[in-house]
C-alpha positions as CSV (number, residue, x, y, z in Angstrom):
1,X,-32.3,-4.0,-10.4
2,X,-31.3,-5.1,-6.8
3,X,-33.8,-8.2,-7.0
4,X,-31.2,-9.9,-9.6
5,X,-28.1,-9.4,-6.9
6,X,-26.5,-12.4,-5.2
7,X,-27.4,-12.2,-1.3
8,X,-23.7,-11.2,-0.1
9,X,-24.1,-8.2,-2.4
10,X,-26.7,-6.4,-0.4
11,X,-24.5,-6.7,2.8
12,X,-21.0,-5.2,1.1
13,X,-19.8,-2.0,1.8
14,X,-17.1,-1.5,-0.8
15,X,-13.7,0.5,-0.5
16,X,-13.8,3.8,-1.4
17,X,-10.6,5.0,-3.3
18,X,-9.1,8.5,-3.2
19,X,-10.9,10.9,-5.2
20,X,-9.4,11.5,-8.9
21,X,-10.7,14.9,-9.5
22,X,-10.7,16.7,-12.9
23,X,-9.4,20.1,-12.1
24,X,-6.9,22.4,-13.8
25,X,-3.6,23.3,-12.2
26,X,-4.5,20.9,-9.6
27,X,-2.2,19.9,-6.5
28,X,-2.8,16.1,-6.0
29,X,-1.6,15.1,-2.4
30,X,-4.5,12.6,-1.9
31,X,-3.7,9.2,-3.3
32,X,0.0,8.6,-2.3
33,X,1.2,8.5,-5.9
34,X,4.7,9.1,-6.7
35,X,5.4,12.9,-7.8
36,X,8.4,11.6,-10.3
37,X,7.6,9.8,-13.5
38,X,8.6,6.0,-14.0
39,X,12.1,5.3,-15.0
40,X,13.0,6.4,-18.8
41,X,13.9,2.7,-19.1
42,X,10.1,1.7,-18.4
43,X,8.8,4.0,-20.9
44,X,11.6,2.6,-23.5
45,X,10.6,-1.0,-22.7
46,X,6.9,0.0,-23.1
47,X,7.2,1.3,-26.3
48,X,9.5,-1.8,-27.7
49,X,6.3,-4.0,-26.5
50,X,3.9,-2.2,-28.6
51,X,4.2,-4.7,-31.4
52,X,2.3,-7.3,-33.4
53,X,3.0,-9.7,-30.4
54,X,0.1,-8.0,-28.6
55,X,-2.0,-10.4,-30.3
56,X,-0.6,-13.3,-28.4
57,X,-1.5,-14.0,-24.8
58,X,1.4,-13.2,-22.3
59,X,3.1,-15.8,-20.3
60,X,0.7,-17.1,-17.7
61,X,3.3,-17.4,-15.2
62,X,5.0,-14.4,-15.7
63,X,8.5,-16.0,-15.4
64,X,10.8,-13.2,-16.6
65,X,8.8,-10.8,-14.2
66,X,9.5,-13.0,-11.2
67,X,12.8,-13.6,-12.0
68,X,13.5,-9.8,-12.0
69,X,11.6,-9.5,-8.6
70,X,13.2,-12.6,-7.1
71,X,16.9,-10.9,-8.0
72,X,16.0,-7.5,-6.5
73,X,15.1,-9.3,-3.1
74,X,17.6,-12.1,-3.3
75,X,15.0,-14.9,-3.3
76,X,13.9,-17.6,-5.5
77,X,11.4,-17.1,-8.4
78,X,9.3,-19.8,-6.8
79,X,8.9,-17.5,-3.8
80,X,7.2,-14.7,-5.9
81,X,3.7,-14.3,-7.1
82,X,2.5,-11.5,-9.2
83,X,-0.8,-9.8,-9.7
84,X,-2.7,-6.6,-11.0
85,X,-1.8,-4.4,-8.2
86,X,-1.1,-5.3,-4.6
87,X,-5.0,-5.0,-3.9
88,X,-5.4,-8.2,-6.2
89,X,-2.6,-10.0,-4.9
90,X,-4.2,-9.4,-1.2
91,X,-7.4,-10.5,-2.7
92,X,-6.0,-13.6,-3.5
93,X,-4.2,-13.8,0.1
94,X,-7.4,-13.2,1.9
95,X,-9.2,-16.3,-0.1
96,X,-6.1,-18.6,-0.2
97,X,-4.7,-18.1,3.2
98,X,-6.7,-16.1,5.6
99,X,-10.4,-17.6,5.5
100,X,-10.4,-20.0,8.9
101,X,-12.5,-20.9,11.7
102,X,-10.5,-18.4,13.9
103,X,-10.9,-14.6,13.4
104,X,-8.5,-12.8,11.3
105,X,-6.6,-10.0,13.3
106,X,-5.8,-6.6,11.8
107,X,-5.5,-2.8,13.4
108,X,-8.8,-0.9,14.0
109,X,-7.0,2.0,12.0
110,X,-5.6,0.5,8.9
111,X,-5.9,-0.1,5.3
112,X,-10.0,0.0,4.5
113,X,-9.7,-2.6,1.8
114,X,-9.2,-5.2,4.7
115,X,-12.7,-5.5,6.1
116,X,-14.0,-5.1,2.6
117,X,-12.3,-8.2,1.8
118,X,-13.3,-9.7,5.0
119,X,-17.0,-9.1,4.0
120,X,-16.9,-10.0,0.2
121,X,-15.3,-13.7,1.4
122,X,-17.1,-14.0,4.3
123,X,-14.2,-14.1,7.0
124,X,-14.6,-13.5,10.5
125,X,-12.4,-11.0,11.8
126,X,-11.4,-8.9,14.9
127,X,-10.0,-5.4,14.9
128,X,-7.3,-4.8,17.5
129,X,-7.2,-1.0,18.8
130,X,-3.8,0.8,18.1
131,X,-2.0,2.4,21.1
132,X,-2.9,6.0,22.2
133,X,0.0,7.2,20.0
134,X,-1.3,5.2,16.9
135,X,1.5,2.5,17.1
136,X,0.9,-1.0,17.0
137,X,1.3,-3.4,20.3
138,X,2.4,-6.8,19.1
139,X,1.5,-8.2,22.3
140,X,-2.0,-7.4,21.8
141,X,-2.1,-9.9,18.9
142,X,-1.2,-13.0,21.5
143,X,-4.5,-14.6,20.9
144,X,-6.0,-17.4,18.9
145,X,-6.3,-16.2,15.6
146,X,-6.8,-17.3,11.7
147,X,-4.0,-15.1,10.5
148,X,-2.7,-11.7,11.1
149,X,-2.4,-8.7,8.3
150,X,-1.2,-4.9,8.6
151,X,0.6,-2.1,6.5
152,X,4.2,-1.6,7.6
153,X,4.4,1.3,7.5
154,X,0.8,1.4,8.4
155,X,-1.6,3.3,6.6
156,X,-3.2,6.0,7.0
157,X,-1.0,7.0,9.8
158,X,2.4,6.3,8.2
159,X,4.0,4.9,11.4
160,X,6.4,2.1,11.2
161,X,6.9,-0.9,13.1
162,X,10.3,-2.1,13.8
163,X,11.8,-5.0,12.4
164,X,12.7,-6.8,15.7
165,X,8.8,-6.3,16.7
166,X,7.7,-7.8,13.6
167,X,9.9,-11.0,14.2
168,X,8.7,-11.1,17.8
169,X,5.2,-11.3,16.2
170,X,5.9,-14.2,14.2
171,X,7.8,-16.1,17.0
172,X,4.7,-15.5,19.1
173,X,2.3,-16.6,16.0
174,X,3.4,-19.9,14.6
175,X,0.2,-21.5,13.6
176,X,-1.3,-19.2,11.3
177,X,0.0,-16.9,8.4
178,X,1.1,-13.3,9.1
179,X,0.9,-11.0,6.0
180,X,3.2,-7.5,6.2
181,X,1.7,-5.3,3.6
182,X,4.6,-3.3,2.5
183,X,3.0,-0.7,0.0
184,X,5.2,2.1,1.6
185,X,8.0,0.4,2.8
186,X,10.8,1.9,0.3
187,X,10.3,5.1,1.8
188,X,12.5,4.6,5.1
189,X,11.0,1.8,6.5
190,X,12.8,-1.5,7.2
191,X,11.4,-4.4,4.9
192,X,10.5,-8.0,6.5
193,X,11.6,-9.7,3.4
194,X,14.7,-10.9,4.9
195,X,12.8,-13.0,7.4
196,X,11.2,-15.1,5.0
197,X,13.4,-17.9,4.9
198,X,13.3,-18.2,8.5
199,X,9.7,-18.0,9.1
200,X,7.5,-20.2,6.4
201,X,4.3,-18.5,7.8
202,X,5.5,-15.0,6.7
203,X,4.0,-13.3,3.5
204,X,5.2,-10.1,2.4
205,X,3.2,-7.9,-0.2
206,X,4.5,-5.1,-2.3
207,X,3.5,-2.9,-5.0
208,X,5.2,-0.8,-7.9
209,X,2.5,1.9,-7.7
210,X,4.5,3.9,-5.0
211,X,8.2,3.8,-5.1
212,X,8.5,2.4,-8.7
213,X,6.0,5.0,-10.0
214,X,3.8,2.8,-11.9
215,X,0.2,3.2,-10.3
216,X,-1.1,3.3,-14.0
217,X,0.2,0.3,-14.7
218,X,-1.2,-2.1,-11.9
219,X,1.5,-4.5,-10.8
220,X,1.9,-5.8,-7.4
221,X,3.4,-9.1,-5.8
222,X,3.8,-11.0,-2.8
223,X,6.8,-12.9,-1.5
224,X,7.0,-15.9,0.9
225,X,7.7,-19.5,1.1
226,X,7.1,-21.9,-1.8
227,X,3.9,-23.3,0.2
228,X,2.4,-19.8,0.7
229,X,3.0,-19.0,-3.1
230,X,1.3,-22.3,-4.4
231,X,-1.9,-21.5,-2.4
232,X,-2.0,-18.1,-4.0
233,X,-1.3,-19.7,-7.7
234,X,-4.1,-22.2,-6.9
235,X,-6.5,-19.0,-6.4
236,X,-5.1,-17.1,-9.4
237,X,-5.4,-20.1,-11.8
238,X,-8.9,-20.6,-10.8
239,X,-9.9,-17.1,-11.4
240,X,-7.5,-15.6,-14.0
241,X,-4.8,-17.3,-15.5
242,X,-3.2,-14.4,-17.4
243,X,-3.2,-11.5,-15.0
244,X,0.0,-9.7,-16.1
245,X,-0.4,-8.4,-19.8
246,X,2.6,-7.9,-22.0
247,X,2.9,-4.2,-21.2
248,X,2.7,-4.5,-17.5
249,X,5.5,-7.0,-17.7
250,X,7.7,-5.3,-19.9
251,X,7.6,-2.0,-17.9
252,X,7.5,-3.7,-14.5
253,X,10.9,-5.7,-15.3
254,X,12.6,-2.6,-16.5
255,X,11.1,-0.6,-13.1
256,X,12.3,-3.6,-11.2
257,X,16.0,-3.3,-12.8
258,X,16.4,0.4,-12.9
259,X,17.8,0.5,-9.2
260,X,19.6,3.8,-9.7
261,X,16.3,5.7,-10.6
262,X,14.5,3.9,-7.8
263,X,16.9,4.9,-5.1
264,X,17.1,8.4,-6.4
265,X,13.4,9.2,-6.5
266,X,12.7,7.5,-2.9
267,X,15.5,9.8,-1.7
268,X,13.8,12.9,-3.1
269,X,10.5,12.1,-1.6
270,X,12.2,11.5,1.8
271,X,14.0,14.7,1.7
272,X,10.8,16.6,0.7
273,X,9.0,14.7,3.6
274,X,11.6,15.8,6.0
275,X,11.2,19.4,5.1
276,X,7.5,19.4,4.6
277,X,7.2,18.1,8.4
278,X,9.3,20.9,9.7
279,X,7.4,23.5,8.0
280,X,4.1,22.1,9.4
281,X,5.2,21.9,12.9
282,X,6.1,25.9,12.5
283,X,2.3,26.2,11.5
284,X,1.4,24.4,14.8
285,X,0.8,21.1,13.1
286,X,1.3,17.7,15.1
287,X,2.5,15.4,12.7
288,X,3.0,11.6,13.3
289,X,6.3,9.8,12.8
290,X,6.3,8.7,8.9
291,X,8.3,6.1,6.9
292,X,6.0,6.5,4.2
293,X,5.4,8.8,0.9
294,X,2.8,10.5,3.0
295,X,2.4,12.0,6.4
296,X,-0.5,12.1,9.1
297,X,-0.7,15.7,10.5
298,X,-3.5,17.5,12.6
299,X,-3.6,21.1,13.6
300,X,-3.7,22.3,17.4
301,X,-7.1,24.1,16.8
302,X,-8.3,24.0,13.0
303,X,-10.4,21.1,12.3
304,X,-9.4,18.6,9.7
305,X,-12.7,18.6,7.7
306,X,-12.6,22.4,7.4
307,X,-8.8,22.5,6.4
308,X,-9.5,19.9,3.8
309,X,-12.4,22.1,2.2
310,X,-10.4,25.4,2.6
311,X,-7.5,23.5,0.5
312,X,-9.8,22.5,-2.2
313,X,-10.6,25.8,-2.8
314,X,-7.2,26.7,-3.8
315,X,-6.9,23.4,-6.0
316,X,-4.9,21.4,-3.6
317,X,-6.5,18.0,-2.6
318,X,-5.5,16.1,0.8
319,X,-7.1,13.0,2.0
320,X,-9.7,13.3,5.0
321,X,-11.1,10.4,6.7
322,X,-14.5,11.2,8.6
323,X,-14.2,7.8,10.5
324,X,-13.0,6.6,12.9
325,X,-13.7,9.9,14.7
326,X,-10.2,9.4,16.6
327,X,-8.5,10.3,13.2
328,X,-11.2,12.6,11.9
329,X,-9.2,15.7,13.0
330,X,-6.1,14.4,10.9
331,X,-5.1,15.2,7.4
332,X,-3.1,12.4,5.0
333,X,-1.0,14.5,2.8
334,X,0.9,12.7,0.0
335,X,4.5,13.8,-0.4
336,X,4.8,15.6,-3.6
337,X,7.6,17.7,-5.0
338,X,9.3,20.5,-3.2
339,X,7.3,23.0,-5.5
340,X,3.9,21.4,-4.4
341,X,5.1,21.2,-1.0
342,X,6.0,24.8,-0.9
343,X,2.5,25.6,-2.6
344,X,0.8,23.8,0.3
345,X,2.6,25.6,3.0
346,X,1.7,28.8,1.3
347,X,-1.9,27.9,1.3
348,X,-2.1,26.6,4.7
349,X,-0.3,29.7,6.0
350,X,-2.9,32.0,4.2
351,X,-5.8,29.8,5.6
352,X,-4.6,29.6,9.2
353,X,-3.6,33.5,9.3
């Protein structure tokens, strides 16, 4: 049926999400989901929203949700844009703010949806090589561009970029938009949200999938100047004027408002990450510094693909990237519960012995 495809479809290489296998007794450490369920207040809000009102359209502007997000980040609701997960938000960002004559810049090892969006929207881009230690060198971005985007902490490495470096990048780049994708920021990385009022070209994106435990609900948002938010809204209203349904809005509001639960689960993940890193280092793994709910690690002698396959035979799923070859020896391991981490360490000890 390919004869009926639009011309651009033949050229696309779609993003490949993490595997969602249907296995019994699975230890699933491959897609960076939160090991802890959502706040009980979220469940209560969802139950309350299951009512006759589902026959009615939701608020097209998601005003209540924007207000809850704005209050959390000490911003104005007009500085908030919401969408179906941060991936949809990013799709609108690429269309509204990053398609220019000059190339978009992002790291050569980063979120692989970025080049997929560039191909979909015919955006010229240039990748900037990470340093030898996989860190971002902001001086490498001092060149003409149509925008800059990268995750902080970066993915899949998990390495955070310090806030003063981000501010220096903004000072060096005032003529195009800088997008900081903070999907994993709540696990020990300092957010750039506090810089928004100083830098009108800064846009920060967030998701409720990770730290708020709502990957199944699909809610993400962007924070920035009213000018940047208006551009995103124009794209949204030309694409889907009702992106956030009633259930998603109710659950997301409850999640944003339950700060105690949010802080508790983030602390648990950080604590488990610290212990897991120490245990892996005892097994002769090299682990990159992480400010995320995952770690990037390689064994000194055992191949990453081989380890992934061995773990799978024990019903443990981690993420392995075949390309680029520079990271093919590494495993990206989601931080699970302490019990899951102990199970992983026991399996690796057995494999390596």
